[in-house]
Each structure stands twice: as structure tokens, then as C-alpha cells.
VODO-202770 format. One record per residue (C-alpha): x, y, z; residue number from 0; residue in one letter. Coordinates in nm, 2 decimals. Layout:
REM residues N
<node x="X" y="Y" z="Z" nr="NUM" rest="a"/>
...
***
This chain:
REM residues 289
<node x="-1.61" y="5.38" z="8.66" nr="0" rest="x"/>
<node x="-1.51" y="5.67" z="8.87" nr="1" rest="x"/>
<node x="-1.23" y="5.71" z="9.12" nr="2" rest="x"/>
<node x="-1.43" y="5.56" z="9.41" nr="3" rest="x"/>
<node x="-1.54" y="5.25" z="9.23" nr="4" rest="x"/>
<node x="-1.17" y="5.20" z="9.09" nr="5" rest="x"/>
<node x="-1.05" y="5.20" z="9.44" nr="6" rest="x"/>
<node x="-1.32" y="4.96" z="9.56" nr="7" rest="x"/>
<node x="-1.24" y="4.71" z="9.29" nr="8" rest="x"/>
<node x="-0.87" y="4.76" z="9.38" nr="9" rest="x"/>
<node x="-0.91" y="4.67" z="9.72" nr="10" rest="x"/>
<node x="-1.13" y="4.38" z="9.68" nr="11" rest="x"/>
<node x="-0.97" y="4.24" z="9.36" nr="12" rest="x"/>
<node x="-0.62" y="4.37" z="9.32" nr="13" rest="x"/>
<node x="-0.51" y="4.04" z="9.15" nr="14" rest="x"/>
<node x="-0.74" y="4.10" z="8.84" nr="15" rest="x"/>
<node x="-0.58" y="3.98" z="8.53" nr="16" rest="x"/>
<node x="-0.83" y="4.17" z="8.29" nr="17" rest="x"/>
<node x="-0.99" y="4.49" z="8.32" nr="18" rest="x"/>
<node x="-1.27" y="4.65" z="8.08" nr="19" rest="x"/>
<node x="-1.39" y="5.01" z="8.09" nr="20" rest="x"/>
<node x="-1.67" y="5.05" z="7.83" nr="21" rest="x"/>
<node x="-1.90" y="5.37" z="7.82" nr="22" rest="x"/>
<node x="-2.18" y="5.26" z="7.64" nr="23" rest="x"/>
<node x="-2.49" y="5.17" z="7.84" nr="24" rest="x"/>
<node x="-2.57" y="5.18" z="8.22" nr="25" rest="x"/>
<node x="-2.48" y="4.84" z="8.35" nr="26" rest="x"/>
<node x="-2.21" y="4.69" z="8.57" nr="27" rest="x"/>
<node x="-2.13" y="4.32" z="8.59" nr="28" rest="x"/>
<node x="-1.87" y="4.11" z="8.76" nr="29" rest="x"/>
<node x="-1.80" y="3.76" z="8.79" nr="30" rest="x"/>
<node x="-1.86" y="3.57" z="9.12" nr="31" rest="x"/>
<node x="-1.59" y="3.53" z="9.38" nr="32" rest="x"/>
<node x="-1.26" y="3.41" z="9.21" nr="33" rest="x"/>
<node x="-1.26" y="3.73" z="8.99" nr="34" rest="x"/>
<node x="-1.02" y="3.75" z="8.70" nr="35" rest="x"/>
<node x="-1.18" y="3.97" z="8.47" nr="36" rest="x"/>
<node x="-1.40" y="4.30" z="8.56" nr="37" rest="x"/>
<node x="-1.59" y="4.48" z="8.32" nr="38" rest="x"/>
<node x="-1.76" y="4.82" z="8.40" nr="39" rest="x"/>
<node x="-2.02" y="4.95" z="8.13" nr="40" rest="x"/>
<node x="-2.19" y="5.27" z="8.19" nr="41" rest="x"/>
<node x="-2.35" y="5.55" z="8.00" nr="42" rest="x"/>
<node x="-2.16" y="5.87" z="7.92" nr="43" rest="x"/>
<node x="-1.92" y="6.02" z="7.70" nr="44" rest="x"/>
<node x="-1.61" y="6.03" z="7.92" nr="45" rest="x"/>
<node x="-1.31" y="5.86" z="8.04" nr="46" rest="x"/>
<node x="-1.34" y="5.88" z="8.43" nr="47" rest="x"/>
<node x="-1.15" y="5.62" z="8.56" nr="48" rest="x"/>
<node x="-0.92" y="5.80" z="8.77" nr="49" rest="x"/>
<node x="-0.65" y="5.59" z="8.94" nr="50" rest="x"/>
<node x="-0.70" y="5.27" z="8.71" nr="51" rest="x"/>
<node x="-0.32" y="5.28" z="8.66" nr="52" rest="x"/>
<node x="-0.29" y="5.14" z="9.02" nr="53" rest="x"/>
<node x="-0.39" y="4.78" z="8.88" nr="54" rest="x"/>
<node x="-0.08" y="4.57" z="8.84" nr="55" rest="x"/>
<node x="-0.03" y="4.24" z="8.64" nr="56" rest="x"/>
<node x="-0.32" y="4.29" z="8.40" nr="57" rest="x"/>
<node x="-0.30" y="4.05" z="8.10" nr="58" rest="x"/>
<node x="-0.61" y="4.23" z="7.93" nr="59" rest="x"/>
<node x="-0.71" y="4.59" z="7.91" nr="60" rest="x"/>
<node x="-1.01" y="4.73" z="7.73" nr="61" rest="x"/>
<node x="-1.10" y="5.08" z="7.72" nr="62" rest="x"/>
<node x="-1.42" y="5.21" z="7.50" nr="63" rest="x"/>
<node x="-1.41" y="5.58" z="7.58" nr="64" rest="x"/>
<node x="-1.65" y="5.81" z="7.37" nr="65" rest="x"/>
<node x="-1.44" y="6.14" z="7.45" nr="66" rest="x"/>
<node x="-1.12" y="6.23" z="7.62" nr="67" rest="x"/>
<node x="-1.26" y="6.53" z="7.82" nr="68" rest="x"/>
<node x="-1.37" y="6.31" z="8.13" nr="69" rest="x"/>
<node x="-1.24" y="6.34" z="8.50" nr="70" rest="x"/>
<node x="-0.94" y="6.10" z="8.40" nr="71" rest="x"/>
<node x="-0.63" y="6.24" z="8.23" nr="72" rest="x"/>
<node x="-0.60" y="6.03" z="7.89" nr="73" rest="x"/>
<node x="-0.23" y="6.00" z="8.01" nr="74" rest="x"/>
<node x="-0.34" y="5.73" z="8.25" nr="75" rest="x"/>
<node x="-0.38" y="5.51" z="7.96" nr="76" rest="x"/>
<node x="-0.02" y="5.53" z="7.88" nr="77" rest="x"/>
<node x="0.04" y="5.47" z="8.28" nr="78" rest="x"/>
<node x="-0.17" y="5.14" z="8.27" nr="79" rest="x"/>
<node x="0.05" y="5.02" z="7.98" nr="80" rest="x"/>
<node x="0.37" y="5.12" z="8.15" nr="81" rest="x"/>
<node x="0.28" y="4.95" z="8.48" nr="82" rest="x"/>
<node x="0.18" y="4.63" z="8.34" nr="83" rest="x"/>
<node x="0.46" y="4.59" z="8.09" nr="84" rest="x"/>
<node x="0.56" y="4.25" z="8.18" nr="85" rest="x"/>
<node x="0.20" y="4.09" z="8.20" nr="86" rest="x"/>
<node x="-0.02" y="4.28" z="7.94" nr="87" rest="x"/>
<node x="-0.07" y="4.10" z="7.61" nr="88" rest="x"/>
<node x="-0.41" y="4.20" z="7.48" nr="89" rest="x"/>
<node x="-0.51" y="4.56" z="7.45" nr="90" rest="x"/>
<node x="-0.85" y="4.70" z="7.34" nr="91" rest="x"/>
<node x="-0.89" y="5.07" z="7.26" nr="92" rest="x"/>
<node x="-1.22" y="5.23" z="7.12" nr="93" rest="x"/>
<node x="-1.34" y="5.59" z="7.08" nr="94" rest="x"/>
<node x="-1.61" y="5.77" z="6.88" nr="95" rest="x"/>
<node x="-1.52" y="5.89" z="6.54" nr="96" rest="x"/>
<node x="-1.69" y="6.22" z="6.54" nr="97" rest="x"/>
<node x="-1.50" y="6.32" z="6.84" nr="98" rest="x"/>
<node x="-1.15" y="6.43" z="6.88" nr="99" rest="x"/>
<node x="-0.92" y="6.18" z="7.01" nr="100" rest="x"/>
<node x="-0.56" y="6.05" z="7.01" nr="101" rest="x"/>
<node x="-0.38" y="5.74" z="7.12" nr="102" rest="x"/>
<node x="-0.03" y="5.87" z="7.01" nr="103" rest="x"/>
<node x="0.07" y="5.90" z="7.38" nr="104" rest="x"/>
<node x="-0.04" y="5.55" z="7.48" nr="105" rest="x"/>
<node x="0.13" y="5.40" z="7.19" nr="106" rest="x"/>
<node x="0.49" y="5.55" z="7.30" nr="107" rest="x"/>
<node x="0.46" y="5.28" z="7.58" nr="108" rest="x"/>
<node x="0.71" y="5.01" z="7.56" nr="109" rest="x"/>
<node x="0.42" y="4.77" z="7.65" nr="110" rest="x"/>
<node x="0.31" y="4.79" z="7.29" nr="111" rest="x"/>
<node x="0.60" y="4.58" z="7.15" nr="112" rest="x"/>
<node x="0.50" y="4.29" z="7.41" nr="113" rest="x"/>
<node x="0.14" y="4.27" z="7.27" nr="114" rest="x"/>
<node x="0.00" y="3.96" z="7.11" nr="115" rest="x"/>
<node x="-0.34" y="4.09" z="7.05" nr="116" rest="x"/>
<node x="-0.44" y="4.45" z="6.96" nr="117" rest="x"/>
<node x="-0.78" y="4.58" z="6.86" nr="118" rest="x"/>
<node x="-0.82" y="4.94" z="6.76" nr="119" rest="x"/>
<node x="-1.22" y="4.98" z="6.71" nr="120" rest="x"/>
<node x="-1.42" y="5.26" z="6.59" nr="121" rest="x"/>
<node x="-1.12" y="5.49" z="6.63" nr="122" rest="x"/>
<node x="-0.87" y="5.72" z="6.44" nr="123" rest="x"/>
<node x="-0.53" y="5.57" z="6.36" nr="124" rest="x"/>
<node x="-0.25" y="5.81" z="6.33" nr="125" rest="x"/>
<node x="0.08" y="5.75" z="6.15" nr="126" rest="x"/>
<node x="0.24" y="5.75" z="6.47" nr="127" rest="x"/>
<node x="0.01" y="5.45" z="6.61" nr="128" rest="x"/>
<node x="0.06" y="5.26" z="6.31" nr="129" rest="x"/>
<node x="0.43" y="5.30" z="6.30" nr="130" rest="x"/>
<node x="0.44" y="5.17" z="6.66" nr="131" rest="x"/>
<node x="0.23" y="4.87" z="6.55" nr="132" rest="x"/>
<node x="0.48" y="4.79" z="6.29" nr="133" rest="x"/>
<node x="0.74" y="4.72" z="6.54" nr="134" rest="x"/>
<node x="0.50" y="4.50" z="6.76" nr="135" rest="x"/>
<node x="0.65" y="4.19" z="6.63" nr="136" rest="x"/>
<node x="0.48" y="3.97" z="6.88" nr="137" rest="x"/>
<node x="0.13" y="4.04" z="6.75" nr="138" rest="x"/>
<node x="-0.06" y="3.75" z="6.63" nr="139" rest="x"/>
<node x="-0.40" y="3.91" z="6.63" nr="140" rest="x"/>
<node x="-0.47" y="4.26" z="6.50" nr="141" rest="x"/>
<node x="-0.79" y="4.47" z="6.46" nr="142" rest="x"/>
<node x="-0.78" y="4.81" z="6.25" nr="143" rest="x"/>
<node x="-1.14" y="4.94" z="6.23" nr="144" rest="x"/>
<node x="-1.19" y="5.33" z="6.18" nr="145" rest="x"/>
<node x="-1.01" y="5.60" z="6.00" nr="146" rest="x"/>
<node x="-0.66" y="5.64" z="5.90" nr="147" rest="x"/>
<node x="-0.54" y="6.02" z="5.96" nr="148" rest="x"/>
<node x="-0.29" y="5.97" z="5.68" nr="149" rest="x"/>
<node x="-0.39" y="5.67" z="5.44" nr="150" rest="x"/>
<node x="-0.11" y="5.73" z="5.18" nr="151" rest="x"/>
<node x="0.16" y="5.70" z="5.46" nr="152" rest="x"/>
<node x="-0.03" y="5.40" z="5.59" nr="153" rest="x"/>
<node x="-0.01" y="5.23" z="5.25" nr="154" rest="x"/>
<node x="0.36" y="5.30" z="5.25" nr="155" rest="x"/>
<node x="0.39" y="5.12" z="5.59" nr="156" rest="x"/>
<node x="0.22" y="4.83" z="5.46" nr="157" rest="x"/>
<node x="0.41" y="4.80" z="5.15" nr="158" rest="x"/>
<node x="0.73" y="4.79" z="5.35" nr="159" rest="x"/>
<node x="0.69" y="4.43" z="5.44" nr="160" rest="x"/>
<node x="0.93" y="4.18" z="5.29" nr="161" rest="x"/>
<node x="0.95" y="3.81" z="5.29" nr="162" rest="x"/>
<node x="1.30" y="3.68" z="5.39" nr="163" rest="x"/>
<node x="1.35" y="3.30" z="5.38" nr="164" rest="x"/>
<node x="0.99" y="3.25" z="5.41" nr="165" rest="x"/>
<node x="0.94" y="3.51" z="5.72" nr="166" rest="x"/>
<node x="0.76" y="3.82" z="5.70" nr="167" rest="x"/>
<node x="0.94" y="4.14" z="5.83" nr="168" rest="x"/>
<node x="0.64" y="4.30" z="5.93" nr="169" rest="x"/>
<node x="0.42" y="4.11" z="6.19" nr="170" rest="x"/>
<node x="0.57" y="3.76" z="6.12" nr="171" rest="x"/>
<node x="0.33" y="3.59" z="6.36" nr="172" rest="x"/>
<node x="0.01" y="3.71" z="6.25" nr="173" rest="x"/>
<node x="-0.28" y="3.46" z="6.24" nr="174" rest="x"/>
<node x="-0.58" y="3.69" z="6.26" nr="175" rest="x"/>
<node x="-0.62" y="4.02" z="6.08" nr="176" rest="x"/>
<node x="-0.94" y="4.25" z="6.07" nr="177" rest="x"/>
<node x="-0.90" y="4.55" z="5.84" nr="178" rest="x"/>
<node x="-1.22" y="4.74" z="5.81" nr="179" rest="x"/>
<node x="-1.21" y="5.13" z="5.71" nr="180" rest="x"/>
<node x="-1.46" y="5.41" z="5.73" nr="181" rest="x"/>
<node x="-1.47" y="5.66" z="5.45" nr="182" rest="x"/>
<node x="-1.17" y="5.47" z="5.26" nr="183" rest="x"/>
<node x="-1.34" y="5.34" z="4.97" nr="184" rest="x"/>
<node x="-1.14" y="5.51" z="4.72" nr="185" rest="x"/>
<node x="-0.81" y="5.44" z="4.86" nr="186" rest="x"/>
<node x="-0.72" y="5.18" z="4.60" nr="187" rest="x"/>
<node x="-0.34" y="5.19" z="4.68" nr="188" rest="x"/>
<node x="-0.39" y="5.14" z="5.06" nr="189" rest="x"/>
<node x="-0.59" y="4.82" z="4.99" nr="190" rest="x"/>
<node x="-0.35" y="4.72" z="4.74" nr="191" rest="x"/>
<node x="-0.06" y="4.75" z="4.98" nr="192" rest="x"/>
<node x="-0.26" y="4.57" z="5.26" nr="193" rest="x"/>
<node x="-0.33" y="4.27" z="5.03" nr="194" rest="x"/>
<node x="0.05" y="4.25" z="4.93" nr="195" rest="x"/>
<node x="0.13" y="4.27" z="5.29" nr="196" rest="x"/>
<node x="-0.10" y="3.95" z="5.36" nr="197" rest="x"/>
<node x="0.06" y="3.75" z="5.05" nr="198" rest="x"/>
<node x="0.21" y="3.42" z="5.15" nr="199" rest="x"/>
<node x="0.08" y="3.43" z="5.51" nr="200" rest="x"/>
<node x="0.05" y="3.07" z="5.56" nr="201" rest="x"/>
<node x="-0.04" y="3.08" z="5.90" nr="202" rest="x"/>
<node x="-0.33" y="3.32" z="5.86" nr="203" rest="x"/>
<node x="-0.64" y="3.18" z="5.99" nr="204" rest="x"/>
<node x="-0.90" y="3.47" z="6.02" nr="205" rest="x"/>
<node x="-0.92" y="3.76" z="5.77" nr="206" rest="x"/>
<node x="-1.18" y="4.04" z="5.75" nr="207" rest="x"/>
<node x="-1.10" y="4.29" z="5.48" nr="208" rest="x"/>
<node x="-1.40" y="4.51" z="5.51" nr="209" rest="x"/>
<node x="-1.49" y="4.70" z="5.19" nr="210" rest="x"/>
<node x="-1.13" y="4.60" z="5.03" nr="211" rest="x"/>
<node x="-1.22" y="4.58" z="4.63" nr="212" rest="x"/>
<node x="-1.31" y="4.22" z="4.56" nr="213" rest="x"/>
<node x="-1.05" y="4.16" z="4.27" nr="214" rest="x"/>
<node x="-0.79" y="4.21" z="4.52" nr="215" rest="x"/>
<node x="-0.90" y="3.98" z="4.79" nr="216" rest="x"/>
<node x="-0.96" y="3.73" z="4.51" nr="217" rest="x"/>
<node x="-0.61" y="3.74" z="4.38" nr="218" rest="x"/>
<node x="-0.50" y="3.71" z="4.77" nr="219" rest="x"/>
<node x="-0.70" y="3.40" z="4.88" nr="220" rest="x"/>
<node x="-0.49" y="3.14" z="4.69" nr="221" rest="x"/>
<node x="-0.21" y="3.22" z="4.89" nr="222" rest="x"/>
<node x="-0.37" y="3.17" z="5.24" nr="223" rest="x"/>
<node x="-0.37" y="2.78" z="5.26" nr="224" rest="x"/>
<node x="-0.46" y="2.80" z="5.66" nr="225" rest="x"/>
<node x="-0.73" y="3.04" z="5.64" nr="226" rest="x"/>
<node x="-1.05" y="2.90" z="5.83" nr="227" rest="x"/>
<node x="-1.28" y="3.23" z="5.87" nr="228" rest="x"/>
<node x="-1.31" y="3.51" z="5.61" nr="229" rest="x"/>
<node x="-1.51" y="3.85" z="5.59" nr="230" rest="x"/>
<node x="-1.54" y="3.97" z="5.23" nr="231" rest="x"/>
<node x="-1.74" y="4.23" z="5.04" nr="232" rest="x"/>
<node x="-1.87" y="4.15" z="4.67" nr="233" rest="x"/>
<node x="-2.06" y="4.48" z="4.57" nr="234" rest="x"/>
<node x="-2.21" y="4.29" z="4.27" nr="235" rest="x"/>
<node x="-2.29" y="3.93" z="4.36" nr="236" rest="x"/>
<node x="-2.34" y="3.69" z="4.08" nr="237" rest="x"/>
<node x="-2.29" y="3.32" z="4.02" nr="238" rest="x"/>
<node x="-1.96" y="3.40" z="3.84" nr="239" rest="x"/>
<node x="-1.84" y="3.58" z="4.14" nr="240" rest="x"/>
<node x="-1.98" y="3.34" z="4.39" nr="241" rest="x"/>
<node x="-1.80" y="3.04" z="4.18" nr="242" rest="x"/>
<node x="-1.47" y="3.24" z="4.20" nr="243" rest="x"/>
<node x="-1.49" y="3.28" z="4.55" nr="244" rest="x"/>
<node x="-1.56" y="2.91" z="4.64" nr="245" rest="x"/>
<node x="-1.29" y="2.79" z="4.40" nr="246" rest="x"/>
<node x="-1.03" y="3.05" z="4.56" nr="247" rest="x"/>
<node x="-1.06" y="2.96" z="4.94" nr="248" rest="x"/>
<node x="-0.91" y="2.64" z="5.08" nr="249" rest="x"/>
<node x="-1.10" y="2.32" z="5.12" nr="250" rest="x"/>
<node x="-1.09" y="2.33" z="5.51" nr="251" rest="x"/>
<node x="-1.27" y="2.68" z="5.55" nr="252" rest="x"/>
<node x="-1.51" y="2.69" z="5.81" nr="253" rest="x"/>
<node x="-1.71" y="3.01" z="5.76" nr="254" rest="x"/>
<node x="-1.76" y="3.32" z="5.54" nr="255" rest="x"/>
<node x="-1.93" y="3.66" z="5.62" nr="256" rest="x"/>
<node x="-2.01" y="3.78" z="5.26" nr="257" rest="x"/>
<node x="-2.18" y="4.13" z="5.22" nr="258" rest="x"/>
<node x="-2.31" y="4.26" z="4.92" nr="259" rest="x"/>
<node x="-2.53" y="4.55" z="4.76" nr="260" rest="x"/>
<node x="-2.66" y="4.40" z="4.45" nr="261" rest="x"/>
<node x="-2.73" y="4.04" z="4.35" nr="262" rest="x"/>
<node x="-2.83" y="3.92" z="4.01" nr="263" rest="x"/>
<node x="-3.06" y="3.64" z="4.14" nr="264" rest="x"/>
<node x="-3.22" y="3.56" z="4.47" nr="265" rest="x"/>
<node x="-3.00" y="3.40" z="4.75" nr="266" rest="x"/>
<node x="-3.07" y="3.24" z="5.07" nr="267" rest="x"/>
<node x="-2.94" y="3.41" z="5.38" nr="268" rest="x"/>
<node x="-2.72" y="3.10" z="5.47" nr="269" rest="x"/>
<node x="-2.56" y="2.87" z="5.23" nr="270" rest="x"/>
<node x="-2.44" y="2.55" z="5.37" nr="271" rest="x"/>
<node x="-2.16" y="2.37" z="5.18" nr="272" rest="x"/>
<node x="-2.00" y="2.05" z="5.25" nr="273" rest="x"/>
<node x="-1.73" y="2.18" z="5.48" nr="274" rest="x"/>
<node x="-1.84" y="2.54" z="5.57" nr="275" rest="x"/>
<node x="-2.12" y="2.80" z="5.56" nr="276" rest="x"/>
<node x="-2.18" y="3.13" z="5.41" nr="277" rest="x"/>
<node x="-2.36" y="3.42" z="5.58" nr="278" rest="x"/>
<node x="-2.47" y="3.66" z="5.30" nr="279" rest="x"/>
<node x="-2.56" y="4.01" z="5.41" nr="280" rest="x"/>
<node x="-2.75" y="4.26" z="5.17" nr="281" rest="x"/>
<node x="-2.64" y="4.62" z="5.26" nr="282" rest="x"/>
<node x="-2.51" y="4.94" z="5.15" nr="283" rest="x"/>
<node x="-2.26" y="4.94" z="5.45" nr="284" rest="x"/>
<node x="-2.05" y="4.66" z="5.59" nr="285" rest="x"/>
<node x="-2.20" y="4.47" z="5.89" nr="286" rest="x"/>
<node x="-2.05" y="4.23" z="6.12" nr="287" rest="x"/>
<node x="-2.28" y="3.97" z="6.23" nr="288" rest="x"/>
***
């Protein structure tokens, strides 16, 4: 989506509420007539949307940029946030882990504190970014998928949460949390801090902890009485582990995405229980279905 396309869309649909820029495959799609959401999906490695910061009153902004050396200045992402401070509530940012990129500038925007939904996907997460997230008290849904540049500092941030009169000091309104890291399987202290941060989250309904050690997840589950959707990884899946999982989750659970590497007996891909179903994925890597 280059400058000329930005101007075309801006002139024809200046009241867009959602804008998505996804540089993946060659395809452009718009909804007919009363357009509230526009996605431009193109092949390439660059952020080319010069002038995209001219849009106002956006409620949702998506950028999946593979690199930061396109025609557009990456500083324009910060400008998009600043110019939509009073309306933007959902932000999705993605990159490509093998290439250098940074969201530090964008996260200096005052708009971050107004977000209710934030998804960082396939990206590097700096300490600056995480510190800004820690002060985004309105967040209800948070996805952290990628690599922490400073995992030890991240563990300290998550460990800073306290519960005062039943209210968490760190992201008190959280109802959905996805934490899927790449290359951090040995960061036990980080996963431990995250599970401590999630304790007593009575309002949490959706949780995906990626490769978090099973024993940490198992100890956490009894605290999450309102949980309805769960993603979990049990490396060695046997009847004992499966029984422990079923015993630990709420009766009202709706769905579980369970990934595993080794099983001590044959298991069907989908297990239907009286009130929920389990999808079992055999893999050496975590897979989202």
C-alpha cells in the first residue's frame, strides 16, 4: 500500500474505523460501500504506506511489516497512534524476527495507555515496549508472541504485580492473555513470573501460555475459575497428566488446544468431553490451530 493508494483510500473512505497493512501475499480486499475496515495485503518486505498517518478516528490499526527499510518512515507508525489518540483502542503490530526492527518509538505514544487490545506478533519486544505495556492499565486483551530482548528484565516486570483489595496493580482488566515465546524455553524464571502475574485473575477467560512448563501451568489453573479457552503444552503426555489437566480446569471450560511431543499411548486428535473439547497437536514446535 504505497502513497498513491493511501491517498485514494483516504479520499474515498476518510471515515474508516479500521486500517490494516499486511505485507504477506499479493491480494487487496475491501468491503463494499459502507466501508468501516480496510485491509491491504501485498507481497514484499517493506513498510511503504507513506501518508497513512492522515487517517483520523481509527479504532483499530494493523501493521504486519517484514522490514523497516521501505519507502515510509517507521516514525509514521508513531504518528498514526498520536493522531488517533482519542479513538484507537486495538493495535496489532508484527514484523519478522530474522530482521532488525524496533517498536520503541511507537510505544512512546500517549495512545498506548488508551488501548484495550494489543497484539505483538512474530516480533522483538524490548524492555522499553514492555515497560509501556505495564502502564497500559486499560488493556483487556494482550498477545506477546516473539522474542524478549531482555528476558531477565521482563521477568522482573511481571513479578512486580501485586494484588491489593482483590485488584491487580499490573493490567487489572485482563480477560485474554497469549504468551508464546520463541527461543526462550530455558527461561524458567520468566515463565514463573508470568504464572505468578496470572494468579487470582478471576476474570481471565482466554489463556495461551505457549511453551510454558506444564507444572507451572498446572499450579496456576485452579486460580482461574472463569477460564473458558486454554492453550497449553505438555511435552510428555500420559494418562496421569491428562487426568491432572481435566481435574484442574473449570467445569465450564469450552475448548483446549493441547500440544505435545511424546504420548505414552494412542490419542485421537479431538477429544469431546461433556462440556468442552480438546484439540491435541503432536509437534516439536507449538502450533496454533
